[in-house]
C-alpha positions in Angstrom: 0.0 0.0 0.0 3.0 2.3 0.6 3.8 2.4 -3.2 0.2 3.4 -4.2 -0.5 6.3 -1.9 1.7 9.4 -2.3 2.8 11.8 0.5 1.0 15.1 0.0 1.7 18.5 1.5 -0.2 21.8 1.0 1.6 25.1 0.9 -0.4 28.4 0.9 1.1 31.9 0.7 -0.9 35.2 0.9 0.2 38.8 0.3 -2.2 41.0 2.3 -2.5 44.8 1.8 -3.1 45.8 5.4 0.0 44.1 6.6 2.4 46.0 4.3 4.3 49.0 5.5 3.7 52.4 3.8 7.1 52.1 2.0 6.2 48.8 0.3 2.4 49.1 -0.1 1.1 46.7 -2.7 -1.6 47.5 -5.3 -3.5 44.3 -4.8 -3.4 41.1 -2.8 -1.5 38.0 -4.0 -2.1 34.4 -3.4 -0.4 31.1 -4.2 -1.1 27.5 -3.3 0.9 24.4 -4.1 0.5 20.7 -3.5 3.9 19.1 -2.9 3.6 15.4 -3.8 6.2 12.6 -3.4 5.5 9.0 -4.4 7.8 6.0 -3.9 8.0 3.9 -7.0 10.0 1.0 -5.7 12.1 0.3 -2.5 14.4 3.3 -3.1 13.4 5.4 -6.2 11.0 8.2 -5.6 9.3 10.8 -7.9 8.4 14.2 -6.6 6.3 16.9 -8.2 4.5 20.2 -7.4 1.1 21.3 -8.7 -0.4 24.7 -7.9 -1.9 28.1 -8.8 -0.6 31.6 -8.3 -2.2 35.1 -8.4 0.4 37.9 -8.2 0.4 41.6 -8.0 1.9 42.0 -11.5 -0.8 39.8 -13.2 -4.4 39.5 -12.1 -4.8 36.3 -14.2 -4.3 32.8 -12.7 -0.9 31.1 -13.4 -0.8 27.4 -13.2 2.4 25.9 -11.8 3.9 22.4 -12.2 7.4 21.1 -11.5 8.9 17.7 -11.6 
């Protein structure tokens, strides 16, 4: 069963306007979330990948993120 179910972690980051100082005030909020996934293939080999989304101050559109 260990080889079937992956280890999954969730990472969430938020950029909030009211927490910024007056010197570095942002124009809008930012948000990103990622699932960090690691799955064991055999006794030793393991594959890891990240899947997520990101909204930033520079671009109001959603960016989809993946990394192997």
